DOBA-851879 format. One record per atom (N, C-alpha, C): x negated, y negated, z negated; residue in three letters; atom name. Coordinates in steps of 0.1 Angstrom, whole numbers, m for minus. Atoms other than C-alpha are relative to their C-alpha. Layout:
! residues N
[[X,Y,Z],'ALA','CA']
...
This chain:
! residues 176
[[m7,m10,m7],'MET','N']
[[678,m2248,m312],'MET','CA']
[[14,m7,4],'MET','C']
[[m12,5,m5],'THR','N']
[[709,m2256,m291],'THR','CA']
[[12,5,m8],'THR','C']
[[m12,m4,6],'GLY','N']
[[745,m2251,m303],'GLY','CA']
[[4,14,4],'GLY','C']
[[m4,m13,m4],'LYS','N']
[[747,m2218,m285],'LYS','CA']
[[m3,11,m10],'LYS','C']
[[2,m10,10],'GLN','N']
[[752,m2189,m308],'GLN','CA']
[[m9,11,5],'GLN','C']
[[8,m11,m4],'ARG','N']
[[725,m2162,m307],'ARG','CA']
[[6,13,m5],'ARG','C']
[[m5,m14,3],'LYS','N']
[[732,m2125,m308],'LYS','CA']
[[m5,3,m14],'LYS','C']
[[4,m5,13],'GLN','N']
[[732,m2111,m343],'GLN','CA']
[[m8,13,2],'GLN','C']
[[8,m11,m2],'ARG','N']
[[704,m2086,m345],'ARG','CA']
[[2,10,m11],'ARG','C']
[[m2,m11,10],'THR','N']
[[706,m2052,m363],'THR','CA']
[[m12,0,m9],'THR','C']
[[10,m1,10],'LEU','N']
[[686,m2045,m394],'LEU','CA']
[[m13,8,6],'LEU','C']
[[11,m7,m7],'ASP','N']
[[665,m2020,m373],'ASP','CA']
[[m8,m10,9],'ASP','C']
[[7,9,m8],'GLU','N']
[[657,m2047,m348],'GLU','CA']
[[m9,m10,m8],'GLU','C']
[[7,10,8],'LEU','N']
[[647,m2072,m375],'LEU','CA']
[[m12,7,m7],'LEU','C']
[[12,m7,6],'ARG','N']
[[624,m2046,m392],'ARG','CA']
[[m10,2,11],'ARG','C']
[[10,m2,m11],'GLU','N']
[[608,m2039,m358],'GLU','CA']
[[m7,m13,2],'GLU','C']
[[6,13,m3],'LYS','N']
[[602,m2076,m353],'LYS','CA']
[[m9,m5,m12],'LYS','C']
[[9,4,11],'SER','N']
[[588,m2081,m388],'SER','CA']
[[m13,8,1],'SER','C']
[[12,m7,m3],'ASP','N']
[[564,m2053,m380],'ASP','CA']
[[m9,m6,11],'ASP','C']
[[8,7,m11],'HIS','N']
[[554,m2071,m348],'HIS','CA']
[[m6,m13,m6],'HIS','C']
[[6,12,7],'LEU','N']
[[549,m2103,m369],'LEU','CA']
[[m12,4,m8],'LEU','C']
[[11,m5,7],'PHE','N']
[[526,m2083,m391],'PHE','CA']
[[m12,2,9],'PHE','C']
[[11,m2,m10],'TYR','N']
[[506,m2072,m360],'TYR','CA']
[[m6,m13,5],'TYR','C']
[[5,13,m5],'GLU','N']
[[504,m2107,m347],'GLU','CA']
[[m9,m7,m10],'GLU','C']
[[9,6,11],'TRP','N']
[[490,m2120,m380],'TRP','CA']
[[m12,8,m2],'TRP','C']
[[12,m9,2],'GLN','N']
[[467,m2090,m384],'GLN','CA']
[[m10,m3,11],'GLN','C']
[[9,3,m11],'MET','N']
[[452,m2097,m350],'MET','CA']
[[m6,m14,m1],'MET','C']
[[6,14,1],'LEU','N']
[[448,m2135,m355],'LEU','CA']
[[m10,0,m12],'LEU','C']
[[9,1,11],'ALA','N']
[[433,m2130,m389],'ALA','CA']
[[m13,8,3],'ALA','C']
[[12,m7,m3],'TYR','N']
[[408,m2104,m376],'TYR','CA']
[[m8,m8,10],'TYR','C']
[[7,7,m10],'LEU','N']
[[399,m2124,m345],'LEU','CA']
[[m6,m13,m6],'LEU','C']
[[5,12,6],'GLU','N']
[[395,m2156,m365],'GLU','CA']
[[m12,3,m9],'GLU','C']
[[12,m4,9],'HIS','N']
[[371,m2138,m389],'HIS','CA']
[[m12,4,9],'HIS','C']
[[11,m5,m8],'GLU','N']
[[351,m2121,m362],'GLU','CA']
[[m6,m9,11],'GLU','C']
[[4,9,m11],'LEU','N']
[[349,m2148,m335],'LEU','CA']
[[m13,m7,m3],'LEU','C']
[[13,7,2],'PRO','N']
[[321,m2168,m352],'PRO','CA']
[[m12,9,1],'PRO','C']
[[11,m10,0],'ARG','N']
[[300,m2136,m353],'ARG','CA']
[[m3,5,14],'ARG','C']
[[2,m6,m14],'GLU','N']
[[304,m2127,m316],'GLU','CA']
[[m8,m9,9],'GLU','C']
[[9,7,m9],'ASN','N']
[[276,m2137,m293],'ASN','CA']
[[1,4,15],'ASN','C']
[[m1,m4,m14],'HIS','N']
[[284,m2118,m261],'HIS','CA']
[[10,m8,7],'HIS','C']
[[m10,10,m6],'PRO','N']
[[300,m2143,m237],'PRO','CA']
[[13,6,4],'PRO','C']
[[m13,m6,m5],'PHE','N']
[[326,m2119,m222],'PHE','CA']
[[8,4,m12],'PHE','C']
[[m8,m4,12],'ARG','N']
[[336,m2105,m256],'ARG','CA']
[[5,m12,m7],'ARG','C']
[[m4,12,7],'LYS','N']
[[337,m2140,m271],'LYS','CA']
[[12,m6,8],'LYS','C']
[[m11,5,m8],'SER','N']
[[360,m2151,m242],'SER','CA']
[[12,8,m3],'SER','C']
[[m11,m8,3],'ALA','N']
[[382,m2121,m248],'ALA','CA']
[[6,m2,m14],'ALA','C']
[[m5,3,14],'PHE','N']
[[384,m2128,m285],'PHE','CA']
[[8,m14,0],'PHE','C']
[[m7,13,0],'ILE','N']
[[393,m2165,m278],'ILE','CA']
[[14,1,7],'ILE','C']
[[m13,m1,m7],'GLU','N']
[[420,m2156,m253],'GLU','CA']
[[10,8,m8],'GLU','C']
[[m8,m8,8],'SER','N']
[[434,m2129,m276],'SER','CA']
[[5,m8,m12],'SER','C']
[[m4,8,11],'ALA','N']
[[434,m2152,m306],'ALA','CA']
[[10,m11,4],'ALA','C']
[[m10,10,m5],'ALA','N']
[[452,m2179,m286],'ALA','CA']
[[13,5,2],'ALA','C']
[[m13,m6,m2],'ILE','N']
[[479,m2156,m275],'ILE','CA']
[[7,4,m12],'ILE','C']
[[m6,m4,12],'HIS','N']
[[485,m2142,m309],'HIS','CA']
[[5,m12,m8],'HIS','C']
[[m4,13,7],'ALA','N']
[[486,m2177,m325],'ALA','CA']
[[12,m6,7],'ALA','C']
[[m11,6,m8],'ARG','N']
[[509,m2189,m297],'ARG','CA']
[[13,8,m4],'ARG','C']
[[m12,m8,4],'ASN','N']
[[533,m2160,m305],'ASN','CA']
[[5,m3,m14],'ASN','C']
[[m4,3,14],'LEU','N']
[[533,m2168,m342],'LEU','CA']
[[6,m14,0],'LEU','C']
[[m5,14,0],'VAL','N']
[[539,m2205,m335],'VAL','CA']
[[14,0,6],'VAL','C']
[[m13,0,m7],'LYS','N']
[[568,m2198,m311],'LYS','CA']
[[10,7,m9],'LYS','C']
[[m9,m7,9],'PHE','N']
[[583,m2173,m336],'PHE','CA']
[[4,m9,m12],'PHE','C']
[[m3,7,12],'LEU','N']
[[580,m2194,m367],'LEU','CA']
[[6,m14,2],'LEU','C']
[[m4,13,m3],'TYR','N']
[[587,m2228,m351],'TYR','CA']
[[10,m2,11],'TYR','C']
[[m9,0,m11],'ASN','N']
[[609,m2219,m322],'ASN','CA']
[[m2,m11,9],'ASN','C']
[[4,11,m7],'THR','N']
[[590,m2242,m300],'THR','CA']
[[7,m1,14],'THR','C']
[[m8,1,m12],'ASP','N']
[[612,m2234,m269],'ASP','CA']
[[13,m7,m4],'ASP','C']
[[m12,7,3],'LYS','N']
[[641,m2258,m269],'LYS','CA']
[[12,9,1],'LYS','C']
[[m11,m10,m1],'THR','N']
[[664,m2230,m257],'THR','CA']
[[m7,13,2],'THR','C']
[[7,m13,m1],'PRO','N']
[[648,m2196,m265],'PRO','CA']
[[9,9,8],'PRO','C']
[[m7,m11,m8],'ARG','N']
[[657,m2167,m242],'ARG','CA']
[[7,9,m10],'ARG','C']
[[m8,m9,9],'GLU','N']
[[683,m2143,m256],'GLU','CA']
[[m9,11,m6],'GLU','C']
[[8,m11,5],'ASP','N']
[[656,m2116,m259],'ASP','CA']
[[m13,m5,m8],'ASP','C']
[[11,5,8],'ASP','N']
[[630,m2139,m276],'ASP','CA']
[[3,2,m15],'ASP','C']
[[m1,m1,15],'ALA','N']
[[625,m2131,m313],'ALA','CA']
[[m4,m13,m6],'ALA','C']
[[3,12,7],'ILE','N']
[[626,m2162,m335],'ILE','CA']
[[3,2,m15],'ILE','C']
[[m2,m2,15],'ALA','N']
[[625,m2165,m373],'ALA','CA']
[[14,m2,m4],'ALA','C']
[[m14,2,4],'GLY','N']
[[660,m2179,m374],'GLY','CA']
[[9,12,2],'GLY','C']
[[m8,m12,m2],'ASP','N']
[[673,m2145,m362],'ASP','CA']
[[2,8,m13],'ASP','C']
[[0,m7,12],'PHE','N']
[[666,m2132,m397],'PHE','CA']
[[10,m5,m10],'PHE','C']
[[m9,7,10],'PHE','N']
[[692,m2155,m414],'PHE','CA']
[[14,m1,6],'PHE','C']
[[m14,2,m5],'PRO','N']
[[730,m2157,m412],'PRO','CA']
[[2,m13,8],'PRO','C']
[[0,13,m6],'ARG','N']
[[725,m2193,m403],'ARG','CA']
[[m14,m4,4],'ARG','C']
[[13,3,m3],'PRO','N']
[[694,m2201,m383],'PRO','CA']
[[m6,m13,m6],'PRO','C']
[[5,12,7],'ASP','N']
[[692,m2236,m399],'ASP','CA']
[[m5,3,m14],'ASP','C']
[[6,m4,13],'SER','N']
[[685,m2218,m432],'SER','CA']
[[m15,0,1],'SER','C']
[[15,0,m2],'TRP','N']
[[650,m2213,m418],'TRP','CA']
[[m5,m13,4],'TRP','C']
[[5,13,m5],'THR','N']
[[646,m2245,m399],'THR','CA']
[[0,m11,m11],'THR','C']
[[0,10,11],'ASN','N']
[[655,m2265,m430],'ASN','CA']
[[m10,3,m11],'ASN','C']
[[9,m4,11],'ALA','N']
[[633,m2246,m453],'ALA','CA']
[[m15,1,4],'ALA','C']
[[14,m2,m4],'ARG','N']
[[601,m2240,m433],'ARG','CA']
[[m8,m13,m1],'ARG','C']
[[8,12,1],'PRO','N']
[[572,m2263,m437],'PRO','CA']
[[0,m8,14],'PRO','C']
[[1,7,m13],'ALA','N']
[[569,m2291,m411],'ALA','CA']
[[m12,5,8],'ALA','C']
[[11,m5,m9],'MET','N']
[[548,m2282,m381],'MET','CA']
[[m12,m8,m2],'MET','C']
[[13,8,2],'PRO','N']
[[512,m2292,m389],'PRO','CA']
[[m5,m5,14],'PRO','C']
[[6,6,m12],'LYS','N']
[[494,m2314,m363],'LYS','CA']
[[m8,10,8],'LYS','C']
[[8,m10,m6],'ALA','N']
[[471,m2285,m356],'ALA','CA']
[[8,9,9],'ALA','C']
[[m8,m9,m8],'LEU','N']
[[500,m2266,m341],'LEU','CA']
[[9,m7,10],'LEU','C']
[[m9,8,m9],'GLU','N']
[[518,m2294,m322],'GLU','CA']
[[m4,2,14],'GLU','C']
[[2,m3,m14],'TYR','N']
[[521,m2292,m285],'TYR','CA']
[[m13,m5,6],'TYR','C']
[[12,6,m6],'ASP','N']
[[494,m2316,m275],'ASP','CA']
[[m13,5,m7],'ASP','C']
[[12,m5,7],'THR','N']
[[470,m2302,m301],'THR','CA']
[[m3,15,3],'THR','C']
[[2,m14,m2],'PHE','N']
[[475,m2265,m296],'PHE','CA']
[[7,7,11],'PHE','C']
[[m8,m8,m10],'SER','N']
[[503,m2251,m275],'SER','CA']
[[m3,m3,14],'SER','C']
[[3,4,m13],'ARG','N']
[[496,m2271,m244],'ARG','CA']
[[m13,7,5],'ARG','C']
[[13,m6,m3],'HIS','N']
[[460,m2257,m244],'HIS','CA']
[[2,15,1],'HIS','C']
[[m2,m15,m1],'ALA','N']
[[472,m2221,m251],'ALA','CA']
[[8,3,13],'ALA','C']
[[m8,m2,m12],'ASN','N']
[[498,m2224,m223],'ASN','CA']
[[m9,m2,13],'ASN','C']
[[6,4,m12],'LYS','N']
[[476,m2241,m197],'LYS','CA']
[[m14,7,2],'LYS','C']
[[13,m6,m1],'GLN','N']
[[442,m2226,m204],'GLN','CA']
[[0,15,m1],'GLN','C']
[[0,m14,3],'ILE','N']
[[451,m2191,m215],'ILE','CA']
[[11,8,7],'ILE','C']
[[m12,m8,m5],'ALA','N']
[[486,m2180,m205],'ALA','CA']
[[3,m2,15],'ALA','C']
[[m4,3,m14],'HIS','N']
[[488,m2196,m170],'HIS','CA']
[[m12,m6,7],'HIS','C']
[[10,7,m8],'MET','N']
[[465,m2206,m142],'MET','CA']
[[7,m12,6],'MET','C']
[[m6,12,m4],'THR','N']
[[473,m2242,m134],'THR','CA']
[[m10,m10,7],'THR','C']
[[8,11,m6],'TYR','N']
[[461,m2273,m115],'TYR','CA']
[[1,m12,m9],'TYR','C']
[[m3,12,8],'SER','N']
[[470,m2296,m144],'SER','CA']
[[m11,m8,m4],'SER','C']
[[12,8,5],'GLY','N']
[[435,m2306,m153],'GLY','CA']
[[0,m2,m15],'GLY','C']
[[0,0,14],'THR','N']
[[441,m2299,m189],'THR','CA']
[[m15,2,m5],'THR','C']
[[14,m1,4],'PRO','N']
[[407,m2306,m206],'PRO','CA']
[[m2,13,m8],'PRO','C']
[[3,m13,7],'LYS','N']
[[390,m2274,m219],'LYS','CA']
[[m1,m3,m15],'LYS','C']
[[m1,1,15],'LYS','N']
[[396,m2270,m256],'LYS','CA']
[[m10,8,m7],'LYS','C']
[[9,m7,9],'LYS','N']
[[371,m2261,m282],'LYS','CA']
[[10,5,m11],'LYS','C']
[[m9,m6,9],'TRP','N']
[[391,m2237,m303],'TRP','CA']
[[m5,1,m14],'TRP','C']
[[4,m1,15],'HIS','N']
[[391,m2237,m341],'HIS','CA']
[[11,9,m6],'HIS','C']
[[m10,m9,4],'PHE','N']
[[411,m2206,m350],'PHE','CA']
[[2,0,m15],'PHE','C']
[[m1,1,14],'ALA','N']
[[404,m2210,m387],'ALA','CA']
[[10,m11,m4],'ALA','C']
[[m10,11,2],'THR','N']
[[423,m2243,m386],'THR','CA']
[[14,4,5],'THR','C']
[[m13,m5,m5],'VAL','N']
[[451,m2227,m365],'VAL','CA']
[[6,9,m10],'VAL','C']
[[m5,m10,10],'ALA','N']
[[454,m2198,m390],'ALA','CA']
[[4,m7,m13],'ALA','C']
[[m4,7,12],'ASP','N']
[[454,m2222,m419],'ASP','CA']
[[13,m7,2],'ASP','C']
[[m12,8,m2],'ALA','N']
[[482,m2242,m403],'ALA','CA']
[[12,10,1],'ALA','C']
[[m11,m9,m1],'ILE','N']
[[503,m2211,m396],'ILE','CA']
[[3,7,m13],'ILE','C']
[[m2,m8,12],'GLN','N']
[[498,m2194,m429],'GLN','CA']
[[11,m4,m10],'GLN','C']
[[m11,4,9],'PRO','N']
[[522,m2215,m451],'PRO','CA']
[[14,3,6],'PRO','C']
[[m13,m3,m5],'ALA','N']
[[551,m2210,m427],'ALA','CA']
[[2,15,0],'ALA','C']
[[m1,m14,1],'LEU','N']
[[544,m2173,m425],'LEU','CA']
[[3,5,m14],'LEU','C']
[[m3,m3,14],'GLU','N']
[[543,m2170,m463],'GLU','CA']
[[14,m4,m4],'GLU','C']
[[m14,5,3],'LYS','N']
[[575,m2190,m466],'LYS','CA']
[[10,9,6],'LYS','C']
[[m9,m9,m7],'PHE','N']
[[592,m2168,m440],'PHE','CA']
[[1,14,m7],'PHE','C']
[[0,m13,7],'ILE','N']
[[581,m2135,m457],'ILE','CA']
[[7,m1,m13],'ILE','C']
[[m6,2,13],'GLY','N']
[[592,m2149,m490],'GLY','CA']
[[16,m2,1],'GLY','C']
[[m15,3,m1],'MET','N']
[[627,m2159,m477],'MET','CA']
[[8,12,5],'MET','C']
[[m8,m11,m6],'ILE','N']
[[637,m2128,m457],'ILE','CA']
[[3,11,m11],'ILE','C']
[[m3,m11,9],'GLY','N']
[[653,m2098,m474],'GLY','CA']
[[m10,11,0],'GLY','C']
[[10,m11,1],'ASN','N']
[[631,m2070,m486],'ASN','CA']
[[4,11,10],'ASN','C']
[[m4,m10,m10],'ASP','N']
[[652,m2047,m464],'ASP','CA']
[[m3,m3,14],'ASP','C']
[[3,4,m13],'GLN','N']
[[642,m2067,m434],'GLN','CA']
[[m15,2,3],'GLN','C']
[[14,m3,m2],'LEU','N']
[[605,m2059,m439],'LEU','CA']
[[m2,14,6],'LEU','C']
[[3,m13,m6],'GLY','N']
[[592,m2032,m416],'GLY','CA']
[[m10,8,m8],'GLY','C']
[[9,m9,7],'ASP','N']
[[570,m2003,m427],'ASP','CA']
[[m15,m5,m1],'ASP','C']
[[14,5,0],'ARG','N']
[[537,m2021,m418],'ARG','CA']
[[m2,m9,m12],'ARG','C']
[[2,9,12],'TRP','N']
[[543,m2046,m446],'TRP','CA']
[[m2,8,m13],'TRP','C']
[[2,m9,12],'ARG','N']
[[545,m2017,m471],'ARG','CA']
[[m12,9,1],'ARG','C']
[[11,m10,m2],'ASN','N']
[[520,m1992,m456],'ASN','CA']
[[m13,m6,4],'ASN','C']
[[13,5,m5],'ARG','N']
[[493,m2014,m440],'ARG','CA']
[[m4,m12,m8],'ARG','C']
[[4,12,8],'LEU','N']
[[494,m2046,m461],'LEU','CA']
[[m10,3,m11],'LEU','C']
[[10,m3,11],'PRO','N']
[[477,m2029,m491],'PRO','CA']
[[m14,2,5],'PRO','C']
[[14,m3,m6],'ASN','N']
[[447,m2020,m468],'ASN','CA']
[[m6,m12,5],'ASN','C']
[[6,13,m5],'GLN','N']
[[442,m2056,m457],'GLN','CA']
[[m8,m7,m11],'GLN','C']
[[8,7,11],'SER','N']
[[415,m2076,m475],'SER','CA']
[[m3,m14,5],'SER','C']
[[4,13,m3],'GLY','N']
[[406,m2112,m476],'GLY','CA']
[[10,m10,m4],'GLY','C']
[[m9,10,4],'PRO','N']
[[422,m2145,m484],'PRO','CA']
[[12,m2,9],'PRO','C']
[[m12,1,m9],'ARG','N']
[[445,m2144,m454],'ARG','CA']
[[11,9,m5],'ARG','C']
[[m10,m10,4],'TRP','N']
[[463,m2115,m471],'TRP','CA']
[[4,0,m14],'TRP','C']
[[m3,m1,14],'ASP','N']
[[462,m2121,m508],'ASP','CA']
[[14,m5,m4],'ASP','C']
[[m13,5,4],'GLN','N']
[[493,m2143,m511],'GLN','CA']
[[11,8,6],'GLN','C']
[[m10,m8,m6],'LEU','N']
[[512,m2122,m486],'LEU','CA']
[[2,13,m9],'LEU','C']
[[m1,m11,9],'LYS','N']
[[505,m2092,m509],'LYS','CA']
[[8,m3,m12],'LYS','C']
[[m8,4,12],'ARG','N']
[[518,m2111,m539],'ARG','CA']
[[15,m2,3],'ARG','C']
[[m13,2,m4],'ILE','N']
[[549,m2121,m520],'ILE','CA']
[[8,13,2],'ILE','C']
[[m6,m13,m3],'VAL','N']
[[557,m2086,m508],'VAL','CA']
[[2,8,m13],'VAL','C']
[[0,m7,12],'GLN','N']
[[549,m2071,m542],'GLN','CA']
[[12,m6,m9],'GLN','C']
[[m11,6,8],'HIS','N']
[[573,m2096,m559],'HIS','CA']
[[14,4,5],'HIS','C']
[[m13,m5,m6],'LYS','N']
[[601,m2085,m535],'LYS','CA']
[[3,14,m5],'LYS','C']
[[m2,m14,4],'GLU','N']
[[596,m2049,m545],'GLU','CA']
[[2,2,m15],'GLU','C']
[[m2,m1,15],'ASP','N']
[[596,m2056,m583],'ASP','CA']
[[14,m2,m4],'ASP','C']
């Protein structure tokens, strides 16, 4: 991130964004789970495109991959008095999420129509979710309990599977 100071966000804004973060992860976890079972070509394409967009949003939020984020872009650093509190504590970006491995393909194949000739990617969303999960868990563990939106309290208990188990423990620990 550049030296430009970002606008300090209100607690309500941060809660709303943490709820949005929950939604992004919920969608990626669901799509990653369901995609291997989908055989209809149009639904499979829709699942792939949706998973890529949700994963891209998570990566941009957690790793602030834009050198200069727009003022209205939500980034993980917004949750901390000093954004470098997050950038210094978060896990290093795994290779599976690096630009040439993931983001370039999500940008060129999914989010934009281009003439760039980017080779068609075979997507492995379990690998992508595995790469995002440690940063998401670290982030949820670091932010204040008061910054968690209602989805983390009301919908998290209804989620099942290994993508959710550690997040449940982290949130429960915050509430104890």
